[in-house]
VEXLONU-976187 format. One record per residue (C-alpha): x negated, y negated, z. Coordinates in steps of 0.1 Angstrom, whole numbers, padded with zeros to 4 digits, always signed. Layout:
<atoms>
XYZ/...
</atoms>
This chain:
<atoms>
-0327-0266+0532/-0339-0275+0565/-0327-0311+0564/-0292-0300+0553/-0290-0276+0584/-0299-0305+0605/-0269-0326+0585/-0247-0296+0586/-0253-0294+0626/-0250-0329+0636/-0212-0332+0620/-0187-0337+0648/-0165-0313+0637/-0179-0284+0614/-0159-0253+0596/-0150-0226+0620/-0172-0195+0627/-0152-0176+0603/-0154-0197+0572/-0190-0197+0574/-0188-0158+0572/-0170-0158+0543/-0188-0180+0524/-0219-0157+0533/-0201-0129+0521/-0196-0143+0490/-0227-0156+0480/-0236-0119+0487/-0211-0107+0462/-0222-0131+0434/-0260-0122+0443/-0256-0084+0444/-0223-0076+0428/-0232-0052+0393/-0194-0055+0381/-0191-0091+0364/-0153-0090+0372/-0165-0091+0407/-0188-0121+0403/-0166-0139+0388/-0137-0139+0415/-0162-0143+0441/-0174-0178+0423/-0134-0185+0418/-0134-0184+0456/-0163-0206+0465/-0148-0229+0439/-0117-0230+0463/-0139-0233+0491/-0163-0262+0478/-0142-0290+0485/-0134-0286+0519/-0164-0271+0533/-0191-0292+0506/-0221-0287+0531/-0220-0250+0535/-0211-0240+0500/-0238-0260+0490/-0265-0247+0517/-0259-0211+0509/-0245-0208+0472/-0265-0236+0452/-0294-0213+0442/-0267-0184+0436/-0245-0206+0410/-0278-0218+0391/-0290-0181+0390/-0252-0174+0373/-0256-0203+0349/-0286-0186+0335/-0278-0148+0336/-0241-0149+0328/-0240-0172+0297/-0218-0149+0277/-0189-0154+0298/-0177-0186+0296/-0152-0186+0326/-0174-0175+0357/-0198-0208+0339/-0165-0227+0341/-0164-0220+0379/-0200-0223+0384/-0203-0258+0370/-0170-0268+0389/-0184-0259+0422/-0219-0275+0416/-0195-0306+0404/-0176-0301+0439/-0206-0303+0459/-0230-0331+0442/-0202-0357+0434/-0186-0379+0459/-0157-0391+0437/-0131-0367+0451/-0146-0365+0489/-0119-0366+0512/-0116-0390+0537/-0136-0384+0569/-0142-0403+0602/-0162-0435+0601/-0187-0420+0627/-0196-0393+0598/-0190-0416+0565/-0225-0425+0565/-0240-0387+0566/-0215-0372+0539/-0218-0400+0517/-0256-0392+0514/-0247-0353+0506/-0247-0357+0471/-0278-0376+0466/-0295-0350+0486/-0275-0318+0469/-0288-0337+0436/-0324-0339+0446/-0322-0303+0450/-0309-0293+0415/-0334-0315+0399/-0362-0302+0421/-0367-0277+0396/-0362-0299+0361/-0353-0262+0341/-0320-0270+0361/-0313-0299+0339/-0325-0286+0310/-0302-0255+0311/-0276-0280+0317/-0282-0297+0285/-0281-0264+0269/-0247-0253+0282/-0233-0287+0265/-0240-0273+0234/-0211-0250+0235/-0185-0260+0223/-0158-0240+0247/-0140-0271+0265/-0141-0248+0298/-0182-0250+0297/-0190-0285+0278/-0161-0306+0298/-0173-0293+0335/-0211-0298+0321/-0203-0333+0310/-0188-0342+0346/-0217-0323+0366/-0241-0342+0343/-0227-0376+0346/-0223-0370+0384/-0259-0364+0385/-0269-0396+0367/-0248-0414+0390/-0264-0398+0424/-0299-0401+0411/-0307-0418+0378/-0336-0429+0374/-0353-0394+0376/-0324-0379+0362/-0332-0401+0332/-0368-0393+0328/-0362-0354+0323/-0337-0354+0299/-0357-0386+0281/-0385-0355+0284/-0363-0327+0270/-0367-0321+0237/-0337-0332+0218/-0321-0342+0250/-0308-0370+0242/-0294-0362+0209/-0275-0332+0225/-0256-0356+0244/-0247-0380+0214/-0231-0352+0199/-0204-0356+0226/-0191-0392+0208/-0183-0369+0176/-0159-0342+0198/-0124-0344+0183/-0113-0336+0222/-0106-0370+0235/-0116-0361+0271/-0147-0346+0267/-0154-0377+0240/-0140-0398+0266/-0163-0387+0294/-0189-0384+0270/-0188-0425+0272/-0191-0425+0307/-0221-0400+0307/-0238-0425+0281/-0232-0454+0304/-0249-0438+0332/-0277-0427+0309/-0279-0457+0293/-0284-0483+0325/-0318-0499+0328/-0335-0475+0313/-0350-0495+0279/-0364-0465+0261/-0334-0444+0264/-0308-0473+0251/-0331-0474+0220/-0329-0440+0209/-0295-0438+0219/-0288-0469+0193/-0314-0452+0166/-0289-0423+0168/-0260-0443+0153/-0239-0448+0188/-0233-0488+0171/-0211-0468+0144/-0196-0447+0165/-0183-0469+0193/-0173-0495+0170/-0149-0466+0150/-0138-0456+0185/-0126-0492+0196/-0111-0499+0165/-0091-0464+0168/-0079-0471+0202/-0066-0507+0189/-0093-0533+0197/-0084-0556+0228/-0050-0540+0229/-0067-0506+0236/-0067-0486+0267/-0087-0478+0291/-0114-0459+0266/-0118-0493+0248/-0134-0506+0284/-0161-0477+0285/-0169-0484+0252/-0175-0519+0258/-0197-0515+0290/-0214-0489+0269/-0222-0512+0242/-0231-0539+0268/-0261-0515+0285/-0274-0509+0254/-0279-0548+0236/-0282-0565+0269/-0320-0575+0277/-0330-0553+0245/-0342-0573+0219/-0351-0543+0200/-0308-0531+0198/-0305-0569+0189/-0320-0571+0161/-0309-0532+0149/-0270-0544+0157/-0274-0575+0136/-0293-0560+0108/-0270-0533+0106/-0240-0563+0099/-0224-0548+0134/-0212-0585+0141/-0192-0588+0115/-0170-0559+0128/-0164-0578+0161/-0144-0603+0144/-0108-0589+0139/-0114-0580+0180/-0102-0620+0183/-0077-0617+0161/-0051-0632+0187/-0019-0643+0172/-0002-0678+0183/+0031-0657+0197/+0020-0634+0218/+0041-0608+0233/+0021-0606+0265/-0015-0600+0281/-0017-0568+0298/-0047-0566+0327/-0058-0543+0304/-0060-0565+0275/-0076-0593+0295/-0104-0570+0308/-0111-0559+0270/-0111-0593+0254/-0133-0606+0287/-0159-0577+0280/-0158-0587+0244/-0162-0620+0251/-0193-0608+0272/-0208-0590+0250/-0208-0618+0218/-0227-0636+0243/-0250-0611+0252/-0265-0612+0213/-0268-0654+0217/-0278-0655+0257/-0302-0685+0262/-0327-0657+0276/-0329-0637+0242/-0359-0650+0221/-0351-0680+0205/-0355-0665+0166/-0335-0636+0177/-0301-0657+0194/-0309-0683+0163/-0301-0655+0135/-0269-0640+0153/-0256-0671+0154/-0258-0681+0115/-0247-0643+0117/-0213-0651+0139/-0208-0683+0117/-0210-0669+0083/-0187-0638+0093/-0165-0664+0109/-0163-0649+0145/-0171-0686+0156/-0139-0702+0138/-0120-0671+0154/-0131-0682+0188/-0122-0717+0181/-0089-0707+0172/-0083-0686+0207/-0095-0718+0223/-0070-0740+0207/-0046-0715+0210/-0019-0721+0238/-0005-0694+0262/-0043-0683+0266/-0047-0668+0302/-0069-0691+0326/-0097-0666+0330/-0100-0657+0292/-0100-0693+0280/-0130-0700+0305/-0150-0674+0291/-0140-0684+0258/-0154-0718+0263/-0187-0702+0280/-0192-0680+0247/-0181-0707+0222/-0206-0727+0242/-0236-0703+0237/-0225-0695+0204/-0236-0734+0190/-0263-0739+0217/-0293-0750+0198/-0280-0742+0159/-0273-0771+0139/-0246-0758+0115/-0228-0743+0142/-0225-0778+0163/-0217-0793+0128/-0187-0770+0125/-0177-0774+0162/-0175-0813+0156/-0154-0807+0131/-0127-0788+0151/-0094-0805+0159/-0067-0793+0181/-0032-0782+0169/-0013-0817+0183/+0002-0847+0169/-0017-0868+0158/-0049-0840+0160/-0077-0846+0183/-0110-0835+0182/-0118-0805+0204/-0144-0818+0222/-0123-0847+0233/-0097-0823+0242/-0120-0803+0265/-0135-0835+0281/-0102-0847+0290/-0099-0810+0315/-0134-0817+0327/-0122-0850+0342/-0091-0844+0349/-0094-0829+0389/-0061-0809+0389/-0079-0780+0364/-0096-0753+0379/-0132-0759+0388/-0142-0728+0366/-0127-0744+0337/-0142-0779+0340/-0175-0762+0345/-0171-0744+0313/-0164-0776+0295/-0193-0795+0310/-0216-0765+0296/-0197-0765+0261/-0203-0801+0262/-0240-0798+0269/-0249-0766+0243/-0233-0792+0221/-0256-0819+0224/-0284-0795+0236/-0312-0800+0204/-0283-0823+0184/-0295-0854+0179/-0266-0862+0154/-0239-0853+0178/-0258-0873+0205/-0256-0904+0180/-0220-0896+0179/-0209-0898+0214/-0230-0927+0225/-0214-0947+0188/-0177-0943+0207/-0189-0964+0237/-0206-0991+0216/-0183-1020+0209/-0181-1016+0169/-0167-0983+0169/-0141-0989+0202/-0105-0985+0192/-0089-1018+0201/-0055-1008+0196/-0061-0977+0223/-0035-0953+0204/-0066-0932+0206/-0093-0921+0233/-0124-0911+0225/-0154-0893+0242/-0171-0921+0251/-0140-0938+0273/-0136-0905+0288/-0169-0901+0297/-0166-0939+0314/-0138-0933+0328/-0148-0899+0345/-0185-0916+0353/-0163-0945+0374/-0132-0924+0388/-0127-0918+0428/-0131-0882+0420/-0171-0875+0431/-0170-0838+0407/-0158-0857+0380/-0185-0884+0386/-0209-0860+0386/-0198-0842+0357/-0196-0877+0335/-0229-0886+0345/-0245-0854+0335/-0223-0853+0306/-0237-0883+0298/-0276-0878+0304/-0275-0849+0279/-0263-0873+0249/-0296-0893+0263/-0318-0864+0266/-0351-0865+0247/-0336-0893+0224/-0350-0927+0229/-0330-0943+0203/-0297-0938+0223/-0316-0946+0251/-0319-0978+0239/-0286-0982+0221/-0265-0972+0250/-0280-1005+0267/-0256-1022+0243/-0227-1010+0259/-0206-1032+0281/-0175-1028+0305/-0145-1050+0313/-0144-1045+0354/-0116-1066+0360/-0097-1093+0338/-0111-1131+0338/-0147-1115+0352/-0173-1114+0322/-0182-1076+0308/-0213-1062+0327/-0236-1035+0307/-0233-1000+0315/-0265-1000+0335/-0253-1026+0358/-0226-1010+0365/-0240-0977+0376/-0266-0995+0397/-0237-1014+0412/-0219-0980+0422/-0248-0969+0433/-0257-0997+0457/-0219-0996+0475/-0230-0964+0488/-0202-0947+0511/-0182-0978+0508/-0158-0967+0479/-0133-0935+0493/-0139-0910+0472/-0126-0873+0472/-0149-0849+0473/-0187-0845+0486/-0201-0876+0498/-0235-0876+0480/-0220-0858+0448/-0213-0893+0430/-0248-0907+0439/-0268-0878+0430/-0250-0875+0398/-0259-0913+0386/-0295-0910+0399/-0296-0883+0375/-0282-0902+0347/-0307-0929+0354/-0338-0912+0356/-0329-0894+0326/-0322-0931+0311/-0353-0948+0322/-0378-0916+0315/-0397-0921+0283/-0380-0958+0275/-0400-0987+0289/-0372-1009+0273/-0343-0997+0298/-0371-0999+0323/-0373-1035+0315/-0334-1042+0316/-0334-1021+0353/-0360-1037+0364/-0347-1072+0349/-0320-1072+0379/-0339-1084+0412/-0317-1062+0433/-0326-1025+0420/-0360-1024+0434/-0352-1037+0469/-0322-1011+0470/-0349-0983+0459/-0377-0992+0485/-0348-0997+0518/-0334-0965+0510/-0366-0946+0504/-0378-0964+0537/-0351-0955+0557/-0350-0920+0582/-0318-0906+0575/-0304-0874+0576/-0313-0844+0563/-0279-0845+0538/-0296-0884+0526/-0330-0868+0521/-0319-0860+0486/-0307-0892+0478/-0338-0906+0493/-0359-0882+0471/-0340-0894+0439/-0345-0934+0443/-0383-0926+0450/-0384-0904+0412/-0366-0932+0397/-0391-0962+0413/-0416-0937+0399/-0402-0934+0367/-0399-0974+0368/-0438-0976+0375/-0449-0948+0351/-0430-0960+0320/-0434-0996+0325/-0446-1019+0297/-0459-1047+0320/-0436-1074+0306/-0419-1085+0340/-0446-1105+0352/-0429-1100+0388/-0424-1059+0381/-0457-1048+0366/-0474-1014+0375/-0499-1031+0398/-0476-1051+0415/-0450-1025+0422/-0473-1002+0437/-0484-1026+0463/-0447-1027+0472/-0447-0992+0479/-0480-0990+0500/-0466-1017+0521/-0428-1014+0524/-0430-0973+0524/-0463-0958+0521/-0483-0938+0497/-0479-0910+0518/-0444-0911+0529/-0433-0921+0491/-0449-0886+0478/-0435-0870+0507/-0400-0882+0500/-0404-0871+0464/-0412-0838+0472/-0375-0833+0489/-0362-0829+0453/-0380-0797+0443/-0376-0785+0478/-0338-0785+0481/-0323-0751+0480/-0298-0757+0452/-0327-0766+0428/-0342-0738+0426/-0308-0721+0418/-0303-0747+0393/-0339-0742+0373/-0329-0701+0366/-0300-0710+0338/-0286-0735+0316/-0250-0727+0328/-0236-0744+0357/-0226-0716+0378/-0217-0724+0410/-0189-0710+0437/-0177-0742+0451/-0178-0777+0442/-0202-0788+0469/-0232-0765+0453/-0229-0782+0422/-0258-0806+0426/-0285-0803+0402/-0283-0803+0361/-0305-0774+0347/-0324-0802+0323/-0328-0823+0353/-0348-0798+0370/-0371-0797+0340/-0378-0836+0339/-0385-0833+0375/-0411-0806+0370/-0424-0825+0345/-0424-0859+0362/-0433-0851+0396/-0471-0848+0389/-0475-0878+0365/-0459-0901+0395/-0483-0889+0420/-0511-0897+0397/-0497-0930+0389/-0493-0937+0426/-0527-0930+0432/-0543-0949+0405/-0562-0982+0404/-0555-1012+0385/-0585-0998+0362/-0578-0970+0354/-0541-0985+0345/-0560-1003+0321/-0581-0978+0309/-0551-0954+0303/-0538-0984+0285/-0567-0987+0261/-0564-0948+0257/-0527-0949+0253/-0534-0977+0224/-0565-0957+0209/-0543-0923+0204/-0517-0945+0190/-0538-0962+0161/-0552-0926+0161/-0515-0911+0154/-0509-0942+0132/-0541-0927+0108/-0532-0897+0106/-0499-0900+0098/-0512-0920+0071/-0530-0893+0059/-0505-0870+0062/-0486-0886+0042/-0518-0891+0017/-0520-0853+0019/-0483-0844+0012/-0485-0866-0019/-0514-0851-0028/-0500-0818-0024/-0470-0829-0046/-0497-0839-0079/-0512-0808-0073/-0483-0787-0075/-0472-0809-0106/-0506-0799-0123/-0506-0765-0112/-0471-0761-0134/-0489-0778-0162/-0520-0755-0160/-0492-0723-0159/-0473-0741-0188/-0506-0746-0207/-0515-0709-0201/-0482-0694-0213/-0486-0714-0248/-0522-0704-0246/-0513-0666-0245/-0490-0673-0268/-0511-0687-0293/-0532-0659-0288/-0508-0632-0297/-0502-0652-0327/-0544-0652-0338/-0544-0615-0328/-0513-0610-0354/-0528-0631-0384/-0560-0613-0377/-0538-0577-0385/-0527-0599-0416/-0560-0610-0427/-0574-0575-0423/-0542-0560-0445/-0548-0589-0472/-0587-0576-0471/-0581-0543-0478/-0554-0547-0505/-0581-0569-0518/-0611-0543-0520/-0585-0518-0534/-0576-0544-0563/-0610-0553-0568/-0620-0515-0575/-0591-0514-0598/-0598-0547-0622/-0632-0536-0621/-0626-0507-0637/-0601-0524-0664/-0622-0552-0670/-0653-0525-0679/-0630-0502-0702/-0616-0537-0724/-0652-0546-0726/-0663-0513-0738/-0636-0512-0768/-0645-0549-0778/-0610-0556-0786/-0609-0591-0779/-0589-0592-0756/-0576-0624-0731/-0593-0615-0698/-0564-0599-0675/-0540-0617-0694/-0547-0649-0682/-0531-0677-0703/-0543-0715-0705/-0515-0728-0682/-0523-0708-0652/-0561-0716-0655/-0548-0754-0653/-0527-0745-0623/-0553-0725-0609/-0572-0756-0612/-0551-0781-0595/-0549-0754-0564/-0585-0759-0564/-0590-0791-0559/-0560-0793-0534/-0580-0768-0514/-0616-0788-0516/-0593-0818-0504/-0578-0796-0477/-0615-0782-0474/-0627-0821-0462/-0597-0825-0436/-0612-0796-0418/-0645-0807-0419/-0632-0844-0407/-0611-0828-0374/-0641-0804-0365/-0662-0837-0362/-0634-0852-0343/-0634-0822-0318/-0670-0824-0320/-0668-0862-0307/-0640-0851-0280/-0663-0828-0267/-0691-0849-0256/-0666-0874-0246/-0657-0846-0223/-0695-0840-0210/-0699-0874-0207/-0666-0881-0180/-0678-0849-0161/-0709-0861-0159/-0698-0897-0147/-0674-0878-0125/-0704-0859-0108/-0725-0884-0102/-0698-0906-0087/-0684-0875-0061/-0720-0871-0054/-0705-0853-0020/-0692-0826-0040/-0709-0808-0063/-0700-0787-0096/-0701-0748-0089/-0728-0723-0110/-0693-0708-0123/-0684-0741-0141/-0721-0743-0154/-0723-0712-0173/-0687-0722-0186/-0701-0754-0199/-0730-0735-0215/-0710-0708-0231/-0685-0736-0245/-0716-0751-0263/-0725-0713-0278/-0691-0714-0288/-0691-0746-0305/-0726-0736-0323/-0714-0702-0336/-0680-0723-0345/-0705-0747-0366/-0724-0721-0379/-0691-0704-0391/-0682-0734-0409/-0712-0739-0425/-0711-0701-0439/-0677-0708-0452/-0683-0738-0466/-0713-0722-0487/-0687-0692-0497/-0663-0715-0509/-0691-0736-0533/-0698-0701-0544/-0662-0691-0554/-0661-0723-0570/-0688-0717-0596/-0675-0682-0600/-0642-0699-0605/-0658-0719-0632/-0678-0694-0649/-0644-0678-0651/-0624-0709-0665/-0650-0710-0692/-0648-0672-0703/-0612-0677-0697/-0613-0702-0729/-0638-0683-0749/-0613-0657-0752/-0583-0677-0760/-0593-0677-0792/-0596-0640-0798/-0575-0621-0814/-0545-0605-0793/-0546-0565-0788/-0522-0536-0803/-0485-0535-0787/-0494-0511-0761/-0521-0532-0744/-0501-0563-0747/-0474-0545-0728/-0500-0533-0701/-0512-0567-0699/-0482-0586-0692/-0475-0566-0665/-0504-0565-0648/-0503-0606-0654/-0465-0603-0637/-0482-0580-0609/-0505-0603-0603/-0484-0636-0607/-0462-0619-0579/-0490-0616-0557/-0506-0648-0565/-0471-0664-0555/-0467-0643-0518/-0507-0654-0512/-0493-0693-0519/-0460-0688-0495/-0487-0677-0471/-0508-0710-0474/-0479-0730-0470/-0470-0713-0439/-0509-0718-0428/-0505-0750-0431/-0474-0755-0412/-0495-0739-0385/-0523-0762-0389/-0500-0789-0382/-0481-0779-0354/-0517-0771-0334/-0532-0805-0346/-0494-0819-0330/-0502-0798-0299/-0536-0802-0297/-0528-0842-0295/-0502-0835-0265/-0528-0817-0249/-0550-0845-0253/-0525-0869-0234/-0522-0841-0208/-0560-0843-0205/-0560-0881-0201/-0533-0883-0177/-0549-0856-0154/-0579-0871-0157/-0566-0901-0143/-0547-0884-0114/-0578-0862-0104/-0601-0890-0100/-0577-0902-0068/-0581-0867-0055/-0609-0856-0028/-0621-0824-0040/-0640-0822-0070/-0642-0785-0074/-0604-0788-0089/-0610-0816-0109/-0640-0798-0128/-0620-0768-0132/-0593-0782-0147/-0615-0803-0172/-0631-0770-0183/-0598-0754-0184/-0589-0782-0208/-0621-0781-0232/-0617-0743-0233/-0580-0751-0248/-0597-0772-0272/-0623-0746-0281/-0593-0722-0285/-0577-0746-0310/-0611-0753-0331/-0612-0714-0333/-0573-0711-0346/-0582-0742-0372/-0614-0723-0383/-0591-0689-0382/-0565-0708-0402/-0597-0720-0429/-0608-0686-0430/-0576-0677-0442/-0576-0701-0466/-0611-0690-0480/-0599-0652-0482/-0567-0665-0501/-0589-0682-0525/-0611-0651-0532/-0576-0628-0536/-0568-0653-0564/-0602-0652-0580/-0600-0616-0576/-0560-0618-0588/-0577-0638-0618/-0601-0608-0624/-0633-0620-0612/-0651-0600-0585/-0656-0620-0553/-0683-0604-0525/-0672-0602-0489/-0708-0604-0469/-0738-0623-0478/-0759-0593-0475/-0745-0573-0506/-0734-0605-0523/-0765-0611-0543/-0761-0574-0557/-0730-0577-0567/-0739-0610-0581/-0762-0591-0603/-0738-0563-0614/-0715-0589-0621/-0743-0611-0644/-0752-0579-0662/-0714-0565-0667/-0711-0608-0683/-0737-0602-0705/-0723-0568-0724/-0688-0584-0724/-0707-0614-0740/-0729-0595-0763/-0694-0572-0776/-0676-0600-0781/
</atoms>
């Protein structure tokens, strides 16, 4: 504490000797007394002395007070006295006025005592633990003391709290305290805690600070609230400013929507108190924090869209057009709307549609421009309107076209009943107020920024200078005013008008060879520029010389050599003779070396303390930075290098055209490819449906097989029993009418079998055609080879085709065998038809069996019809797929990638094979149905070829026995 004793000794008026002894005795009592009451009284006495004798109490008692906080936590009264005493020692808020010679020393006392207190980080941790006490007399002094520590030495105290376990979370609990004084001081504490510390800002934000602060603002009455609302808004700014993570969290948490009620200001205002103005000003600044141009573009864009969707932008525009709004609030609202619409097309389009509540209604843009070119309006308001107009046109080619269109002859209102934005800009451009000239020139330059089409359109603008004289172009009128210089008496800065016009001309001519040609076509322009650059003028005129050099350099760099007298080479020779290349480059450098250039290049908003400082525009500084180097190179280039550069430019243009052509081609191919992919996905879905149907049919076939085997066994037993009795009964009760009907069905199945074989032959020819088309395609596209996977797929398809053919042959043999069996069965039926009927009981059994068989046979016939319908549908689908395949082949021939063609064709081939499988499955089903009919007729039918011979032998033996019996 030697340095504090030094401060004490240096004070002009120290305490009396008796007070120093009293403080020492009180400190001894605090340190040595065993009774709590004695210590409490001593600490209370130190508190009463701490304001007047701050230095002495701090030097002698701080250590004892910290010890009290550590040992006497059970007594809230002594803890409260100790905290209040430490606050009086450290804080400068309630410091009495001191003489000037000792003021500087006493101001340092707070930071010096704070440094002593936080030298042991455990002291801050101890203070954080005391804040958990709910007792008002402990918690409130603790909050005040910690706030004072943060104000004195913020960064080191912040670091101690950051590393303390649950340190920030304990402080966040203060916002939920039901006692308003603690809650409000907690807001002040968090203000000091979050200042310039991104890590703590993130922790506080994720501890639900946004929700709690917005609730407090709503409870206090939004903008009509008191100073508590102001404190909450300052804390929100601390959390959001330059903190991208918190800004994104604020947007994702839908807190932007909760800001809309802040700006619900009625037309009939009951008055604007100073606190309400302050609150609304902070609310507007908070909106600007979220959409600041310095934020990442993606974050700014998402916040702008959210503000439009929730109606916040509409509410701001309502304030903008309302009456009775204070000037500073109106100015800040204009700046806020500017940044909400800057670079966001949706918001810009909405702003263009806003009308002022006048009769007749006028667009808000026109009303604002009227304020900008009115010299009686406040300077800050005119700057805000200019910024709003710049933000409206930023990356908004549609808006630029609308502004320029108001200047063209076809759109000007001949009656003069309404004034347009273009007319206001022209009026400001040629008025006698230099600030209006500058603002209008910069606004018109933003209507041309990065838009070659509007630069060419603006060349069409004609102005009527006086009655009886022919109209002149806007470009010519600008150069005329520029050449007159100081001859016209203007209010304001001498060079402001010329600087504004030169910035407009430089923006207009850059990247627009047609405008350069129009400018050079006036023979007086080049001599004027060279004369301005060559003169040795004062320091004030050096900026104008630099801008003239930039304009002449743009006329050289963007010159298309269409005027023989002003080709690039002649202009460079003129510079070398009249000015000198080194002198020209030096004058060009005057722009970037100007003291106001760097200030304007920092932020897009034109924020100037007075009109005299309003010289450079932010976007123009970007243009200077871009062109200064290329103009310097262009001045030193020879004619041969220029020719080479022209050739390179032409080559690049051709290359760009080729690239554009291929891009368009690739885009078309991508669209075609997407269509083919959709077709493939559709066919896949159909294939899956057909496979599902095949699976279901296979399960039904299996069920029919099982039923067939069961009936075969039963009928075999019945036939054997009837043959052994030699009753001469009919075979299973078959009548001649049924036999004739079965013959007709058999003939019908034979014709259908022939039809299926012809369809199979067509499929074979189609597959051969596909193979030949694939082979020819591969030969034509030699650069692309099929993948091994495609070859394997073709081999698999061949194998599947061979298997299908063999299966069809086997089924044909089986059908032939069944026909023979059926013929034999018919012969036996005719022989048995002549025999004598059996007795009544056997006739009854036979009739029942016949009815059962007929029912089964009708069911099978119905199923056969259904299968025929399915075959017909599949045939139609096959035809449609074939047409799609032909269309795909014609389209794929254009594509550059052969692998996609082969994949598509192989896929189509697979689909055709699937169709064949379905047809064969249907054929198999019909064969099985025929077997079932024969079985129902009582004739056994074998299922497999291996067991067929043995069963045939058994049937022949049975038939022989029956013949013998007959």
